[in-house]
C-alpha positions in Angstrom: 49.7 176.3 143.7 51.8 174.3 146.2 50.0 171.5 147.9 51.0 170.3 151.4 51.4 166.6 151.3 51.7 165.0 154.7 53.2 161.8 156.0 49.6 160.6 156.8 48.8 161.0 153.1 51.5 158.5 152.3 49.9 155.9 154.4 46.3 156.5 153.3 46.3 155.7 149.7 44.1 153.5 147.6 46.3 150.5 146.7 43.8 147.8 145.7 40.0 147.4 145.5 38.1 144.1 146.0 34.5 143.9 145.0 32.8 140.5 145.1 29.6 141.6 143.4 31.4 142.1 140.1 30.6 139.5 137.4 34.3 139.6 136.4 37.2 141.7 137.7 40.7 142.5 136.5 43.5 144.1 138.5 45.7 146.1 136.2 48.9 148.0 137.0 46.9 151.0 138.0 43.2 150.3 137.4 40.9 147.7 139.0 38.0 146.8 136.6 34.7 145.2 137.6 32.0 144.1 135.2 28.6 145.3 136.5 26.3 143.9 133.9 26.3 143.0 130.2 26.8 146.6 129.0 28.8 148.3 131.8 31.8 148.0 134.0 33.3 150.1 136.8 36.9 151.2 136.7 38.5 152.1 140.0 41.6 154.2 139.5 44.0 153.4 142.4 46.9 155.4 143.6 49.4 152.8 142.3 52.2 154.0 140.1 53.9 151.8 137.5 57.1 152.3 135.6 59.4 150.0 133.7 56.5 147.4 133.7 56.6 147.2 137.5 54.2 148.6 140.1 56.5 150.7 142.3 54.0 151.7 145.1 51.4 154.4 145.6 51.3 158.2 145.3 48.8 160.2 147.3 45.8 161.6 145.4 47.1 160.2 142.1 44.0 158.1 141.4 41.6 161.0 141.8 43.8 163.2 139.6 44.0 160.6 136.8 40.3 159.7 136.9 39.0 163.3 136.9 41.6 164.5 134.3 40.7 161.6 132.0 37.0 162.5 132.3 37.9 166.1 131.5 39.7 165.0 128.3 36.9 162.5 127.3 34.6 165.6 127.2 37.0 167.2 124.8 36.8 164.1 122.5 33.1 164.7 122.2 33.9 168.0 120.6 36.1 166.4 117.9 33.7 163.4 117.3 36.0 160.7 118.6 33.8 158.1 120.4 34.9 156.8 123.8 33.7 154.5 126.5 33.0 156.9 129.4 29.4 156.9 130.7 29.6 158.6 134.2 31.9 159.5 137.1 30.0 158.6 140.3 33.1 159.0 142.5 36.4 160.8 142.1 38.2 157.5 141.8 35.5 155.6 139.8 34.4 155.7 136.2 31.5 153.8 134.8 32.2 152.8 131.2 30.8 150.7 128.3 31.9 147.1 128.2 34.4 147.0 125.3 36.7 144.4 123.8 40.1 145.9 124.0 42.4 145.7 121.0 45.7 143.8 121.6 47.9 146.9 120.8 48.5 150.3 122.3 49.0 153.3 120.0 51.8 155.7 120.9 51.9 159.1 119.2 55.3 160.9 119.5 56.2 164.4 118.5 59.8 164.4 120.0 62.6 162.0 120.3 63.0 161.3 124.0 62.4 158.9 126.8 64.2 156.5 129.2 62.6 153.1 128.6 63.6 150.4 126.1 60.4 151.2 124.1 61.1 155.0 124.0 62.0 156.8 120.8 65.4 157.9 122.2 66.3 154.3 123.1 65.4 153.3 119.5 67.4 156.2 118.2 70.5 155.2 120.0 70.2 151.4 119.8 68.1 150.4 116.8 69.5 152.5 114.0 66.9 155.2 114.5 64.2 152.7 113.7 61.0 152.4 115.8 57.9 150.4 114.9 59.1 150.1 111.3 59.7 153.9 110.9 63.0 155.6 110.5 63.6 158.8 112.4 65.8 161.5 110.8 69.5 161.6 111.3 71.2 164.2 113.4 68.6 164.7 116.1 69.5 165.3 119.7 67.6 164.0 122.7 64.4 165.9 123.4 64.3 167.4 119.9 61.1 167.8 118.0 60.4 165.4 115.1 59.4 166.8 111.7 55.9 165.6 112.3 54.2 163.3 114.9 54.7 159.6 114.3 52.5 156.6 115.3 54.4 153.8 117.0 52.3 150.9 118.2 53.3 148.5 121.0 52.1 145.1 122.1 50.1 144.7 125.3 51.3 141.4 126.9 49.7 140.3 130.2 53.2 139.2 131.4 56.5 140.7 130.3 57.6 143.8 128.6 55.8 145.7 125.8 57.5 145.7 122.5 57.4 148.1 119.6 55.5 146.7 116.6 55.0 148.0 113.1 51.8 148.5 111.2 52.9 145.8 108.8 53.4 143.3 111.6 50.1 144.2 113.1 48.2 143.5 109.9 50.4 140.4 109.1 49.6 138.9 112.5 45.9 139.7 112.2 45.8 141.7 115.4 43.4 144.1 113.8 42.0 144.5 110.3 43.3 147.1 107.9 40.0 149.0 108.0 40.2 149.2 111.8 43.9 150.2 111.8 43.2 153.1 109.4 40.5 154.4 111.8 42.9 153.9 114.7 45.4 156.2 113.1 42.7 158.8 112.2 41.4 158.9 115.8 45.0 158.9 117.3 46.2 161.9 115.2 43.0 163.8 115.8 43.2 163.3 119.5 46.9 164.2 119.6 46.4 167.4 117.6 43.6 168.4 120.0 45.8 167.6 123.0 48.7 169.6 121.7 46.5 172.6 121.0 44.9 172.6 124.4 48.2 171.9 126.2 49.8 174.8 124.3 47.2 177.3 125.5 48.0 176.2 129.1 51.7 176.7 128.7 52.5 173.0 128.2 54.0 170.8 125.5 52.3 167.5 124.8 55.4 165.5 123.9 54.0 162.0 123.4 51.0 159.9 124.5 49.5 156.5 124.6 46.0 155.6 123.5 44.1 152.4 124.0 41.1 151.5 121.9 38.5 148.7 121.6 35.5 147.5 119.8 32.0 147.9 121.4 29.1 145.5 121.1 28.2 146.9 117.6 31.8 146.5 116.4 32.5 150.2 116.5 36.0 151.5 117.4 36.0 153.5 120.7 38.7 155.0 122.8 39.1 153.4 126.3 41.3 153.6 129.4 42.6 157.2 129.7 43.4 160.1 127.5 46.2 162.7 128.0 46.8 162.0 131.7 50.3 162.3 133.2 50.4 158.5 133.3 49.7 158.1 129.6 51.4 161.3 128.3 54.6 163.2 128.6 54.2 167.0 129.3 57.0 169.6 129.3 56.7 173.2 130.5 56.7 175.3 127.3 58.4 178.5 128.6 61.6 176.7 129.8 61.9 174.1 127.1 64.0 176.0 124.5 66.6 177.1 127.0 66.8 173.7 128.6 67.2 172.0 125.3 69.9 174.4 124.2 71.8 173.7 127.4 71.5 170.0 127.0 69.3 169.7 130.1 66.2 167.6 130.6 63.0 169.6 130.1 60.9 170.5 133.2 58.2 167.9 133.1 54.8 167.4 134.7 54.2 163.7 134.2 55.2 160.2 135.3 58.5 160.6 133.5 59.7 162.4 136.6 59.2 159.2 138.6 61.2 157.2 136.0 64.0 159.7 136.1 64.3 159.8 139.9 64.3 156.0 140.1 67.1 155.9 137.5 69.0 158.6 139.4 68.6 156.6 142.5 70.6 153.8 140.9 68.1 151.7 138.8 69.6 150.4 135.6 67.0 149.9 132.9 69.2 147.3 131.1 69.7 145.2 134.3 67.0 142.6 134.4 68.1 141.5 137.9 67.1 144.8 139.5 63.6 145.7 140.7 62.8 149.4 140.3 60.5 149.2 143.3 63.6 149.0 145.5 64.6 152.5 144.4 61.2 154.2 145.1 61.5 156.5 148.1 59.0 158.6 150.1 60.7 161.7 148.6 59.8 160.6 145.1 56.2 159.9 146.3 55.9 163.4 147.9 57.3 165.2 144.8 55.2 163.1 142.3 52.0 163.9 144.2 52.8 167.6 143.9 53.4 167.2 140.1 50.2 165.2 139.5 48.1 167.9 141.4 49.9 170.7 139.7 49.3 169.3 136.2 45.6 168.8 136.9 45.3 172.4 138.0 47.3 173.8 135.1 45.4 171.8 132.5 41.8 172.2 133.8 42.0 175.5 135.7 40.4 173.7 138.7 41.9 173.3 142.2 41.7 170.2 144.3 40.8 170.8 147.9 42.9 168.2 149.7 41.0 168.4 153.0 37.8 167.6 151.1 39.6 164.7 149.4 40.9 163.4 152.7 37.4 163.5 154.2 35.8 161.6 151.4 34.7 158.0 151.9 37.2 155.6 150.5 34.8 152.6 150.9 34.9 151.9 147.2 33.1 148.5 147.4 30.1 150.1 149.1 29.9 152.7 146.4 30.2 150.1 143.7 27.2 148.2 145.1 25.0 151.2 144.3 25.9 151.3 140.6 
């Protein structure tokens, strides 16, 4: 389904939320998090888009797509007995979740050698002797080729600066998590990825790679947090066209944030040039096209359509809604 995005939509996006009643708040790259009480927090998913560790601007309807798609996937985690933090979704842009202590690492599961960033598997393949997070990828692979099996490649989560790939051995040596917790992290990550691949396949998509974040709840139990299998945290390709595009050496048709990265690079941004700001290469054309892709992926994955007129008429007085929680 083609959605009609208007110029007015570009100027009426949710960029940042302020809520003075929160006991504590944190503005992330995309999400604004507010502690409600000792056990709960509210996460407001904005329309901001980040890439290359920069916030580039906003994309219409993106926050609602991410929040509702994440909730859809959290329901799927219940079916495979992977615990998560979601409690309720009182508004399309708001999730109420358990208070959890996040782990200082992110878990990336990769099934293909691809990507454009310096932490991507393809960058490591070209520049780091095929080594990523302490793992050696097979010789002779081409960009966008499938790996023999999915691999787990953790990264750090610095508040300032770039993420960096880190190995399991380094994680344990630095005491970032215990060996017992790490083993459970890998178990959950591979179970979620297998589930995601299976569901995506039935919808005509390939789940290429994804990022998971996890934390420990008040009882010390490991739970999945943030988002799962959204177009911000995952790379999706269209299955029917992938083989022909790969054979021709073309980039696969994607339905994810990678499209934004590619267009910013095509507009002139050099990922190796630290003096450039990718925000300077973000255009309204990219914002229009990205909005279409976010909405399209939501519909393909869930089988549900988003009525844009209903969304436009919804109250965006987020602080007022937060006061009722």
